[in-house]
MARVEX-771475 format. One record per residue (C-alpha): residue number from 1; x, y, z. Coordinates in pm, whole numbers, padded with zeros to 5 digits. Example, Ala and Ser with C-alpha at 12.3 -4.5 7.8 and 13.67 -1.06 7.14 Angstrom:
MARVEX-771475
+-----+--------+--------+--------+
|   i |   east |  north |     up |
+-----+--------+--------+--------+
|   1 |  01230 | -00450 |  00780 |
|   2 |  01367 | -00106 |  00714 |
+-----+--------+--------+--------+
***
This chain:
MARVEX-771475
+-----+--------+--------+--------+
|   i |   east |  north |     up |
+-----+--------+--------+--------+
|   1 |  09738 |  07076 |  08839 |
|   2 |  09572 |  07170 |  08488 |
|   3 |  09586 |  07528 |  08427 |
|   4 |  09431 |  07756 |  08151 |
|   5 |  09670 |  08095 |  08139 |
|   6 |  09436 |  08362 |  07995 |
|   7 |  09665 |  08607 |  07877 |
|   8 |  10033 |  08489 |  07810 |
|   9 |  10223 |  08796 |  07851 |
|  10 |  10464 |  08952 |  08126 |
|  11 |  10316 |  08769 |  08414 |
|  12 |  10095 |  08499 |  08287 |
|  13 |  10385 |  08403 |  08030 |
|  14 |  10611 |  08376 |  08339 |
|  15 |  10415 |  08200 |  08579 |
|  16 |  10269 |  07956 |  08310 |
|  17 |  10629 |  07856 |  08184 |
|  18 |  10735 |  07787 |  08552 |
|  19 |  10405 |  07567 |  08603 |
|  20 |  10471 |  07370 |  08277 |
|  21 |  10839 |  07300 |  08355 |
|  22 |  10717 |  07227 |  08701 |
|  23 |  10519 |  06948 |  08544 |
|  24 |  10160 |  07091 |  08542 |
|  25 |  09928 |  07085 |  08246 |
|  26 |  09915 |  07438 |  08121 |
|  27 |  09754 |  07586 |  07848 |
|  28 |  09815 |  07940 |  07718 |
|  29 |  09551 |  08185 |  07582 |
|  30 |  09642 |  08521 |  07431 |
|  31 |  09447 |  08726 |  07187 |
|  32 |  09807 |  08848 |  06989 |
|  33 |  09826 |  08561 |  06737 |
|  34 |  10204 |  08629 |  06658 |
|  35 |  10274 |  08483 |  07029 |
|  36 |  10038 |  08240 |  07016 |
|  37 |  10193 |  08089 |  06698 |
|  38 |  10549 |  08164 |  06826 |
|  39 |  10465 |  07948 |  07147 |
|  40 |  10292 |  07701 |  06948 |
|  41 |  10571 |  07637 |  06706 |
|  42 |  10893 |  07735 |  06922 |
|  43 |  10786 |  07720 |  07270 |
|  44 |  10786 |  07982 |  07546 |
|  45 |  11120 |  08125 |  07596 |
|  46 |  11171 |  08269 |  07968 |
|  47 |  11507 |  08504 |  07945 |
|  48 |  11705 |  08709 |  08206 |
|  49 |  11917 |  08726 |  08489 |
|  50 |  11667 |  08492 |  08688 |
|  51 |  11666 |  08194 |  08456 |
|  52 |  11685 |  08060 |  08080 |
|  53 |  11461 |  07772 |  07963 |
|  54 |  11211 |  07720 |  07723 |
|  55 |  10887 |  07513 |  07783 |
|  56 |  10643 |  07355 |  07488 |
|  57 |  10293 |  07422 |  07597 |
|  58 |  09964 |  07442 |  07390 |
|  59 |  09920 |  07802 |  07259 |
|  60 |  09551 |  07924 |  07128 |
|  61 |  09363 |  08216 |  07080 |
|  62 |  09027 |  08267 |  07239 |
|  63 |  08856 |  08165 |  06903 |
|  64 |  09016 |  07818 |  06891 |
|  65 |  08979 |  07723 |  07252 |
|  66 |  08783 |  07430 |  07360 |
|  67 |  08773 |  07257 |  07693 |
|  68 |  08659 |  07305 |  08034 |
|  69 |  08951 |  07410 |  08343 |
|  70 |  08897 |  07419 |  08720 |
|  71 |  09177 |  07694 |  08763 |
|  72 |  09195 |  07981 |  08517 |
|  73 |  09445 |  08252 |  08568 |
|  74 |  09373 |  08556 |  08436 |
|  75 |  09686 |  08758 |  08376 |
|  76 |  09563 |  09051 |  08111 |
|  77 |  09608 |  09390 |  08153 |
|  78 |  09367 |  09550 |  08428 |
|  79 |  09179 |  09756 |  08178 |
|  80 |  09102 |  09417 |  07920 |
|  81 |  08961 |  09223 |  08240 |
|  82 |  08583 |  09275 |  08156 |
|  83 |  08616 |  09167 |  07777 |
|  84 |  08838 |  08864 |  07899 |
|  85 |  08644 |  08751 |  08167 |
|  86 |  08335 |  08762 |  07952 |
|  87 |  08536 |  08543 |  07712 |
|  88 |  08633 |  08274 |  07957 |
|  89 |  08349 |  08209 |  08159 |
|  90 |  08255 |  07949 |  07912 |
|  91 |  08541 |  07743 |  08008 |
|  92 |  08526 |  07755 |  08356 |
|  93 |  08413 |  07440 |  08518 |
|  94 |  08126 |  07479 |  08782 |
|  95 |  08353 |  07428 |  09061 |
|  96 |  08631 |  07594 |  08929 |
|  97 |  08801 |  07941 |  09023 |
|  98 |  08938 |  08234 |  08850 |
|  99 |  09269 |  08366 |  09011 |
| 100 |  09358 |  08720 |  08918 |
| 101 |  09727 |  08740 |  08846 |
| 102 |  09712 |  09157 |  08737 |
| 103 |  09763 |  09462 |  08877 |
| 104 |  09484 |  09648 |  09026 |
| 105 |  09136 |  09559 |  09188 |
| 106 |  09016 |  09347 |  08906 |
| 107 |  08872 |  09100 |  09177 |
| 108 |  08599 |  09309 |  09150 |
| 109 |  08538 |  09297 |  08853 |
| 110 |  08585 |  08916 |  08818 |
| 111 |  08343 |  08848 |  09105 |
| 112 |  08072 |  09069 |  08898 |
| 113 |  08052 |  08779 |  08628 |
| 114 |  08135 |  08471 |  08764 |
| 115 |  08065 |  08539 |  09140 |
| 116 |  08265 |  08588 |  09455 |
| 117 |  08309 |  08239 |  09550 |
| 118 |  08453 |  08125 |  09240 |
| 119 |  08743 |  08433 |  09257 |
| 120 |  09041 |  08388 |  09413 |
| 121 |  09283 |  08733 |  09470 |
| 122 |  09660 |  08743 |  09382 |
| 123 |  09890 |  09005 |  09438 |
| 124 |  10236 |  09002 |  09220 |
| 125 |  10536 |  09171 |  09236 |
| 126 |  10805 |  09036 |  09042 |
| 127 |  10965 |  09212 |  08769 |
| 128 |  10866 |  09064 |  08379 |
| 129 |  10827 |  09211 |  08043 |
| 130 |  10741 |  09085 |  07691 |
| 131 |  11021 |  09129 |  07468 |
| 132 |  10898 |  08977 |  07148 |
| 133 |  10668 |  08699 |  07029 |
| 134 |  10729 |  08396 |  07217 |
| 135 |  11006 |  08556 |  07473 |
| 136 |  10947 |  08682 |  07818 |
| 137 |  11191 |  08889 |  08015 |
| 138 |  11195 |  08769 |  08394 |
| 139 |  11400 |  09047 |  08543 |
| 140 |  11370 |  09005 |  08909 |
| 141 |  11223 |  08831 |  09208 |
| 142 |  10903 |  08979 |  09406 |
| 143 |  10611 |  08920 |  09641 |
| 144 |  10359 |  08655 |  09563 |
| 145 |  10053 |  08640 |  09756 |
| 146 |  09722 |  08459 |  09677 |
| 147 |  09407 |  08481 |  09927 |
| 148 |  09048 |  08416 |  09930 |
| 149 |  08824 |  08758 |  09897 |
| 150 |  08677 |  08699 |  10211 |
| 151 |  09014 |  08592 |  10416 |
| 152 |  08881 |  08248 |  10458 |
| 153 |  09137 |  07944 |  10466 |
| 154 |  09023 |  07701 |  10184 |
| 155 |  09167 |  07377 |  10053 |
| 156 |  09162 |  07536 |  09682 |
| 157 |  09370 |  07802 |  09851 |
| 158 |  09606 |  07563 |  09985 |
| 159 |  09642 |  07400 |  09638 |
| 160 |  09701 |  07711 |  09455 |
| 161 |  09963 |  07825 |  09724 |
| 162 |  10129 |  07487 |  09629 |
| 163 |  10075 |  07563 |  09260 |
| 164 |  10293 |  07887 |  09316 |
| 165 |  10553 |  07762 |  09534 |
| 166 |  10668 |  07580 |  09192 |
| 167 |  10697 |  07945 |  09073 |
| 168 |  10885 |  08126 |  09372 |
| 169 |  10956 |  07936 |  09709 |
| 170 |  10842 |  08258 |  09890 |
| 171 |  10504 |  08268 |  09779 |
| 172 |  10247 |  08314 |  10075 |
| 173 |  09862 |  08300 |  10145 |
| 174 |  09709 |  08585 |  10368 |
| 175 |  09351 |  08626 |  10493 |
| 176 |  09400 |  09031 |  10396 |
| 177 |  09436 |  09029 |  10002 |
| 178 |  09244 |  09348 |  09994 |
| 179 |  09554 |  09479 |  10187 |
| 180 |  09820 |  09402 |  09967 |
| 181 |  09614 |  09500 |  09673 |
| 182 |  09531 |  09829 |  09810 |
| 183 |  09942 |  09872 |  09922 |
| 184 |  10004 |  09833 |  09555 |
| 185 |  09753 |  10059 |  09412 |
| 186 |  09983 |  10317 |  09626 |
| 187 |  10308 |  10202 |  09482 |
| 188 |  10115 |  10171 |  09164 |
| 189 |  10015 |  10558 |  09167 |
| 190 |  10405 |  10647 |  09220 |
| 191 |  10500 |  10407 |  08903 |
| 192 |  10271 |  10619 |  08694 |
| 193 |  10415 |  10915 |  08802 |
| 194 |  10791 |  10773 |  08718 |
| 195 |  10664 |  10676 |  08386 |
| 196 |  10563 |  11037 |  08264 |
| 197 |  10960 |  11085 |  08247 |
| 198 |  11220 |  10840 |  08061 |
| 199 |  11443 |  10785 |  08406 |
| 200 |  11460 |  10486 |  08572 |
| 201 |  11189 |  10377 |  08858 |
| 202 |  11461 |  10410 |  09113 |
| 203 |  11643 |  10744 |  08960 |
| 204 |  11327 |  10938 |  08996 |
| 205 |  11229 |  10777 |  09346 |
| 206 |  11577 |  10883 |  09465 |
| 207 |  11555 |  11238 |  09374 |
| 208 |  11496 |  11460 |  09679 |
| 209 |  11322 |  11718 |  09492 |
| 210 |  11066 |  11469 |  09419 |
| 211 |  11012 |  11328 |  09750 |
| 212 |  10715 |  11543 |  09843 |
| 213 |  10513 |  11450 |  09529 |
| 214 |  10540 |  11122 |  09585 |
| 215 |  10493 |  11091 |  09959 |
| 216 |  10160 |  11349 |  09873 |
| 217 |  10050 |  11034 |  09569 |
| 218 |  10131 |  10793 |  09870 |
| 219 |  09905 |  10970 |  10117 |
| 220 |  09632 |  11018 |  09897 |
| 221 |  09568 |  10629 |  09787 |
| 222 |  09606 |  10560 |  10173 |
| 223 |  09311 |  10805 |  10273 |
| 224 |  09090 |  10605 |  10070 |
| 225 |  09227 |  10287 |  10160 |
| 226 |  09155 |  10349 |  10536 |
| 227 |  08813 |  10519 |  10481 |
| 228 |  08700 |  10153 |  10390 |
| 229 |  08831 |  10006 |  10688 |
| 230 |  09147 |  09821 |  10504 |
| 231 |  09482 |  09792 |  10646 |
| 232 |  09710 |  09813 |  10421 |
| 233 |  10017 |  09512 |  10361 |
| 234 |  10373 |  09577 |  10303 |
| 235 |  10578 |  09443 |  10049 |
| 236 |  10963 |  09448 |  09892 |
| 237 |  11028 |  09790 |  10042 |
| 238 |  10698 |  09904 |  10016 |
| 239 |  10527 |  10045 |  10345 |
| 240 |  10219 |  10201 |  10244 |
| 241 |  10152 |  10275 |  10610 |
| 242 |  10480 |  10522 |  10628 |
| 243 |  10207 |  10735 |  10418 |
| 244 |  09942 |  10771 |  10639 |
| 245 |  09782 |  11100 |  10624 |
| 246 |  09843 |  11187 |  10926 |
| 247 |  10202 |  11053 |  10929 |
| 248 |  10564 |  11182 |  10936 |
| 249 |  10725 |  11294 |  10602 |
| 250 |  11044 |  11114 |  10746 |
| 251 |  10851 |  10778 |  10754 |
| 252 |  10758 |  10821 |  10408 |
| 253 |  11107 |  10920 |  10291 |
| 254 |  11230 |  10586 |  10451 |
| 255 |  10992 |  10362 |  10250 |
| 256 |  11128 |  10572 |  09955 |
| 257 |  11463 |  10483 |  09992 |
| 258 |  11354 |  10101 |  10063 |
| 259 |  11155 |  10134 |  09713 |
| 260 |  11506 |  10242 |  09561 |
| 261 |  11699 |  09975 |  09701 |
| 262 |  11452 |  09712 |  09591 |
| 263 |  11458 |  09862 |  09228 |
| 264 |  11826 |  09899 |  09215 |
| 265 |  11850 |  09493 |  09209 |
| 266 |  11598 |  09467 |  08957 |
| 267 |  11710 |  09433 |  08561 |
| 268 |  11350 |  09569 |  08516 |
| 269 |  11473 |  09960 |  08557 |
| 270 |  11142 |  10064 |  08382 |
| 271 |  10770 |  10017 |  08450 |
| 272 |  10532 |  09822 |  08234 |
| 273 |  10357 |  10152 |  08200 |
| 274 |  10652 |  10320 |  08067 |
| 275 |  10718 |  10052 |  07819 |
| 276 |  10354 |  10074 |  07683 |
| 277 |  10383 |  10449 |  07663 |
| 278 |  10739 |  10462 |  07525 |
| 279 |  10775 |  10146 |  07309 |
| 280 |  10474 |  09999 |  07261 |
| 281 |  10279 |  10295 |  07181 |
| 282 |  09963 |  10180 |  07346 |
| 283 |  09728 |  10270 |  07582 |
| 284 |  09797 |  10200 |  07951 |
| 285 |  09607 |  10031 |  08272 |
| 286 |  09546 |  10399 |  08388 |
| 287 |  09204 |  10418 |  08425 |
| 288 |  09135 |  10062 |  08511 |
| 289 |  09417 |  10114 |  08826 |
| 290 |  09392 |  10453 |  08914 |
| 291 |  09035 |  10540 |  08793 |
| 292 |  08901 |  10322 |  09031 |
| 293 |  09082 |  10492 |  09332 |
| 294 |  08928 |  10847 |  09224 |
| 295 |  08577 |  10662 |  09175 |
| 296 |  08599 |  10504 |  09537 |
| 297 |  08758 |  10842 |  09675 |
| 298 |  08415 |  11023 |  09521 |
| 299 |  08190 |  10784 |  09681 |
| 300 |  08349 |  10831 |  10002 |
| 301 |  08377 |  11215 |  09962 |
| 302 |  08730 |  11195 |  09951 |
| 303 |  08940 |  11418 |  09710 |
| 304 |  09223 |  11291 |  09504 |
| 305 |  09363 |  11564 |  09313 |
| 306 |  09681 |  11419 |  09212 |
| 307 |  09599 |  11096 |  09100 |
| 308 |  09329 |  11304 |  08898 |
| 309 |  09609 |  11475 |  08737 |
| 310 |  09855 |  11167 |  08649 |
| 311 |  09573 |  11046 |  08489 |
| 312 |  09504 |  11337 |  08294 |
| 313 |  09900 |  11378 |  08216 |
| 314 |  09923 |  10976 |  08091 |
| 315 |  09608 |  11039 |  07879 |
| 316 |  09777 |  11357 |  07703 |
| 317 |  10083 |  11108 |  07622 |
| 318 |  09880 |  10807 |  07520 |
| 319 |  09710 |  11089 |  07267 |
| 320 |  10052 |  11243 |  07161 |
| 321 |  09930 |  11579 |  07299 |
| 322 |  10258 |  11552 |  07546 |
| 323 |  10590 |  11439 |  07532 |
| 324 |  10710 |  11180 |  07791 |
| 325 |  10971 |  11340 |  07978 |
| 326 |  11095 |  11597 |  08263 |
| 327 |  10819 |  11804 |  08166 |
| 328 |  10549 |  11586 |  08213 |
| 329 |  10651 |  11516 |  08560 |
| 330 |  10716 |  11903 |  08638 |
| 331 |  10357 |  11942 |  08525 |
| 332 |  10250 |  11679 |  08817 |
| 333 |  10461 |  11834 |  09061 |
| 334 |  10322 |  12165 |  09013 |
| 335 |  09968 |  11999 |  09095 |
| 336 |  10086 |  11977 |  09456 |
+-----+--------+--------+--------+
***
């Protein structure tokens, strides 16, 4: 398969490297010139406990790109989706599709530009980080799911599934991709909360005094999910339905225990959100991921005060107005 990877960071770099190694024709596009130059000169290196290898593949910035592709994987941060999809449309074949290998509900934005019929949903939960130009750390396996937005089973979905099996033999397709995406948002809201402090994901989730907070966060997301008639799907120890607003606290705590167990096995101890704040000193995806939950909740008449507070606290850290640490997490707990 001939594939254009738009965004060669943690997700796109890992996927593209495996696809290239499997014999597919992969081209990487990224706006970071130093990353593009490193890939073009030395190849893209995958390192970590899962695998160690380097692939050579074309790597360009958007302004240097020419050609047309039937399959484009959009792998940018969620808040870069609009700009990226506006740039990539001229490289998308008339009968081609854009696959959103991102975090959040970016399929909504992509379909607004290229049409729902040319948009394919994708859910990924593997652990990876951009380390330096030309190098990606692949730290832990996680769920990989593909689905048409309308739930149909199509030939292109089967072809994409075959492609993704070259990355992970456990990759699956689903008629309920929105259920996976909203399930990931419930987990994502918790990850943003863990990033307020400097402890690992597992350590923050494991702390007994934090359990009421993470239960309440999960329930806020589930209220919005259920109000849309969406059935959330489970993955990698995350059981979003354990956070049913009418459910039992012990069910939520059981799922939190499973999340802790899953994260303990990964070499990726902290989220990409934490890395953006603590190491890369740049804006996170908080508005693009959690802001949409608040917006949809408002449209449905559902309040999301805890998620709103998470967004506020992340913004304060981004702006240098609040330190990342236990105090920031305590500020969120006080909003319970």
